N, CA, C and O of each residue as an XYZ file, in Angstrom:
340
protein
N     142.872    128.920    164.586
C     143.093    128.725    163.001
C     141.838    129.047    162.122
O     141.901    129.485    160.974
N     140.723    128.781    162.794
C     139.507    129.170    161.888
C     139.407    130.813    161.685
O     139.182    131.237    160.551
N     139.579    131.753    162.812
C     139.812    133.070    162.876
C     140.820    133.783    161.736
O     140.576    134.799    161.085
N     141.956    132.993    161.692
C     143.097    133.659    160.757
C     142.725    133.279    159.348
O     143.258    133.924    158.445
N     141.757    132.176    158.995
C     141.543    131.559    157.732
C     140.408    132.533    157.331
O     140.470    133.051    156.217
N     139.370    132.821    158.163
C     138.394    133.775    157.818
C     138.905    135.238    157.596
O     138.587    135.900    156.608
N     139.661    135.654    158.520
C     140.407    137.105    158.300
C     141.061    137.102    156.930
O     141.098    138.193    156.360
N     141.646    135.925    156.234
C     142.443    136.189    155.099
C     141.284    136.083    154.123
O     141.344    136.967    153.268
N     140.399    135.385    154.014
C     139.142    135.480    153.106
C     138.687    136.913    153.004
O     138.547    137.519    151.941
N     138.498    137.330    154.042
C     137.681    138.671    154.137
C     138.769    139.615    153.374
O     138.459    140.250    152.366
N     139.892    139.645    153.867
C     140.847    140.784    153.256
C     141.539    140.480    151.897
O     142.188    141.404    151.409
N     141.489    139.439    151.306
C     142.284    139.162    150.037
C     141.217    138.772    149.086
O     140.541    137.781    149.360
N     140.984    139.455    147.971
C     140.099    139.158    147.013
C     140.637    138.332    145.896
O     139.744    137.807    145.232
N     141.968    138.047    145.471
C     142.344    137.263    144.844
C     142.344    135.636    145.505
O     142.936    135.320    146.537
N     141.607    134.799    144.721
C     141.351    133.494    145.374
C     142.539    132.469    145.486
O     142.669    131.573    146.320
N     143.481    132.855    144.317
C     144.590    132.158    144.329
C     145.615    132.414    145.427
O     146.369    131.517    145.806
N     145.632    133.495    145.873
C     146.409    134.002    146.968
C     145.790    133.635    148.358
O     146.462    133.268    149.321
N     144.474    133.773    148.350
C     143.830    133.337    149.416
C     144.238    131.926    150.024
O     144.505    131.665    151.198
N     144.217    131.102    148.943
C     144.288    129.502    148.944
C     145.708    129.142    149.482
O     145.889    128.254    150.315
N     146.852    130.017    148.857
C     148.170    129.913    149.264
C     148.406    130.255    150.729
O     149.043    129.443    151.400
N     148.019    131.221    151.218
C     148.266    131.691    152.388
C     147.264    130.899    153.586
O     147.494    130.907    154.795
N     146.343    130.362    153.045
C     145.672    129.312    154.182
C     146.620    128.259    153.980
O     147.377    127.999    154.916
N     146.712    127.568    152.843
C     147.555    126.534    153.078
C     148.840    126.652    153.797
O     149.146    125.729    154.552
N     149.575    127.590    153.676
C     150.707    127.692    154.401
C     150.903    127.574    155.670
O     151.932    127.195    156.228
N     149.425    128.061    156.366
C     149.378    127.918    157.975
C     149.067    126.549    158.339
O     147.879    126.250    158.457
N     149.913    125.724    158.525
C     149.419    124.295    158.822
C     150.280    124.002    160.165
O     151.498    124.175    160.117
N     149.678    123.570    161.333
C     150.103    122.963    162.366
C     151.010    124.283    163.053
O     152.077    123.863    163.501
N     150.864    125.492    163.201
C     151.450    126.393    163.748
C     152.888    126.561    163.013
O     153.829    126.921    163.719
N     153.096    126.332    161.707
C     154.340    126.480    161.091
C     153.920    127.355    159.923
O     153.028    126.958    159.173
N     154.494    128.486    159.736
C     154.340    129.299    158.713
C     155.521    129.140    157.760
O     156.715    129.171    158.060
N     154.913    128.946    156.424
C     156.007    128.784    155.409
C     155.751    130.027    154.404
O     154.690    130.642    154.296
N     156.734    130.223    153.821
C     156.573    131.562    152.884
C     155.775    131.171    151.478
O     155.908    130.113    150.863
N     154.929    132.267    151.128
C     154.049    132.010    150.127
C     154.823    132.938    148.830
O     155.044    134.147    148.902
N     155.121    132.166    147.802
C     155.437    133.204    146.341
C     154.252    133.175    145.520
O     153.537    132.214    145.236
N     154.152    134.514    145.151
C     153.006    134.807    144.554
C     153.529    136.175    143.438
O     154.000    137.256    143.792
N     153.315    135.788    142.302
C     153.637    136.965    141.395
C     155.145    137.638    141.508
O     155.304    138.850    141.370
N     156.076    136.856    141.735
C     157.268    137.110    141.801
C     157.633    137.817    143.171
O     158.729    138.369    143.267
N     156.577    137.815    144.434
C     156.860    138.337    145.599
C     156.764    137.417    146.655
O     155.741    136.741    146.541
N     157.395    137.154    147.574
C     157.453    136.213    149.076
C     156.644    136.980    150.031
O     156.978    138.052    150.535
N     155.463    136.285    150.255
C     154.943    136.987    151.409
C     154.987    135.682    152.660
O     154.691    134.491    152.566
N     155.494    136.506    153.836
C     155.661    135.400    154.926
C     154.321    135.305    155.696
O     153.865    134.221    156.059
N     153.729    136.460    155.922
C     152.441    136.485    156.596
C     151.774    137.540    156.132
O     152.294    138.380    155.398
N     150.183    137.587    156.654
C     149.251    138.387    156.189
C     149.816    139.983    156.271
O     149.524    140.868    155.467
N     150.652    140.112    157.389
C     150.991    141.460    157.495
C     151.772    142.020    156.549
O     151.801    143.246    156.443
N     152.592    141.125    155.643
C     153.432    141.828    154.606
C     152.494    141.997    153.570
O     152.528    143.037    152.912
N     151.524    140.979    153.293
C     150.505    141.367    152.016
C     149.732    142.767    152.597
O     149.571    143.652    151.756
N     149.332    142.979    153.721
C     148.729    144.136    153.907
C     149.328    145.310    153.911
O     148.726    146.344    153.623
N     150.772    145.263    154.290
C     151.536    146.434    154.025
C     151.665    146.878    152.398
O     151.673    148.042    151.998
N     151.765    145.649    151.543
C     152.110    145.611    150.192
C     150.777    146.454    149.609
O     150.760    147.438    148.868
N     149.961    145.903    150.055
C     148.373    146.588    149.417
C     148.237    148.081    149.961
O     147.830    149.016    149.272
N     148.571    148.158    151.083
C     148.379    149.468    151.591
C     149.291    150.516    150.963
O     148.907    151.636    150.625
N     150.537    150.052    150.835
C     151.414    150.933    149.759
C     150.831    151.347    148.537
O     150.695    152.525    148.206
N     150.431    150.196    147.761
C     149.699    150.223    146.345
C     148.439    151.133    146.358
O     148.298    152.021    145.518
N     147.651    150.920    147.204
C     146.291    151.828    147.582
C     146.919    153.434    147.805
O     146.411    154.363    147.177
N     147.901    153.633    148.620
C     148.474    154.859    148.846
C     148.761    155.504    147.815
O     148.182    156.568    147.597
N     149.794    154.971    146.876
C     150.200    155.508    145.597
C     149.131    155.781    144.787
O     149.213    156.878    144.236
N     148.020    155.047    144.502
C     146.945    155.091    143.898
C     146.040    156.198    143.899
O     145.538    156.748    142.919
N     145.855    156.521    145.377
C     145.023    157.436    145.856
C     145.801    158.902    145.525
O     145.179    159.769    144.911
N     146.970    159.096    145.894
C     147.543    159.966    145.510
C     147.734    160.552    144.291
O     147.635    161.765    144.109
N     148.074    159.541    143.223
C     148.187    159.693    141.812
C     146.506    160.162    141.282
O     146.326    161.039    140.437
N     145.453    159.453    141.905
C     144.336    159.896    141.485
C     143.744    161.496    142.086
O     142.857    162.160    141.550
N     144.454    161.831    143.234
C     144.110    162.998    143.853
C     144.776    164.150    142.921
O     144.121    165.151    142.629
N     146.032    163.974    142.495
C     146.966    164.633    141.588
C     146.385    164.886    140.442
O     146.431    166.029    139.988
N     145.802    163.971    139.840
C     144.982    164.255    138.426
C     143.792    165.106    138.669
O     143.477    166.055    137.951
N     143.074    164.665    139.846
C     141.779    165.548    140.007
C     142.176    167.153    140.153
O     141.622    168.095    139.587
N     143.357    167.197    141.126
C     143.651    168.804    141.204
C     144.142    169.470    140.014
O     143.759    170.619    139.789
N     144.961    168.875    139.207
C     145.531    169.416    137.965
C     144.242    169.695    136.960
O     144.212    170.776    136.373
N     143.245    168.794    136.768
C     141.998    169.130    136.124
C     141.327    170.380    136.705
O     140.910    171.309    136.013
N     141.250    170.304    138.266
C     140.442    171.586    138.923
C     141.108    172.898    138.481
O     140.527    173.932    138.151
N     142.579    172.648    138.541
C     143.252    174.097    138.327
C     143.364    174.476    136.998
O     143.483    175.685    136.797
N     143.352    173.649    135.943
C     142.943    174.022    134.484
C     141.715    174.623    134.345
O     141.525    175.657    133.706
N     140.864    173.982    134.944
C     139.429    174.491    135.004
C     139.114    175.937    135.487
O     138.344    176.753    134.980
N     139.802    176.040    136.457
C     139.801    177.387    137.203
C     140.518    178.427    136.227
O     139.942    179.385    135.711
N     141.635    178.151    136.082
C     142.445    179.183    135.021
C     141.455    179.368    133.865
O     141.201    180.515    133.496
N     140.955    178.454    133.346
C     140.092    178.634    132.069
C     138.977    179.524    132.492
O     138.765    180.462    131.724
N     138.191    179.434    133.582
C     137.121    180.186    134.163
C     137.551    181.468    134.429
O     136.801    182.426    134.242
N     138.711    181.598    134.859
C     139.226    183.256    135.039
C     139.550    184.009    133.854
O     139.437    185.226    133.715
N     140.023    183.046    132.895
C     140.402    183.656    131.625
C     139.288    184.117    130.778
O     139.326    185.195    130.185
N     138.091    183.129    130.711
C     136.931    183.696    130.080
C     136.114    184.794    130.586
O     135.455    185.601    129.930
N     136.270    184.693    131.998
C     135.638    186.085    132.740
C     136.433    187.009    132.634
O     135.909    188.117    132.751
N     137.822    186.994    132.404
C     138.449    188.312    132.385
C     138.274    188.952    130.928
O     138.302    190.169    130.745
N     138.100    188.061    129.967
C     137.827    188.676    128.642
C     136.353    188.887    128.566
O     135.982    189.594    127.629
N     135.535    188.465    129.280
C     133.994    188.916    129.469
C     134.141    190.426    129.883
O     133.553    191.396    129.405
N     134.935    190.389    130.741
C     134.924    191.836    131.718
C     135.309    192.896    130.803
O     134.590    193.863    130.555
N     136.763    192.642    130.176
C     137.452    193.741    129.327
C     136.769    193.767    127.887
O     137.155    194.568    127.035
């Protein structure tokens, strides 16, 4: 039981959710935790939800960086073409 509690503390930064998930683990009976309109049955559900959010955030950030890089390259090519001609 201590290992699971320590794992929850390490993986979750929100203290309220940490406490709710730890309190739901009593006497080998798992009860659902309702937090911010979502129901979590175990740490795996929370990990999957967090992974999905992180993946979406990473894709969005990479897309923004790629768009900025493409615009910069196009601008540099345009400026070099003007300089050459």
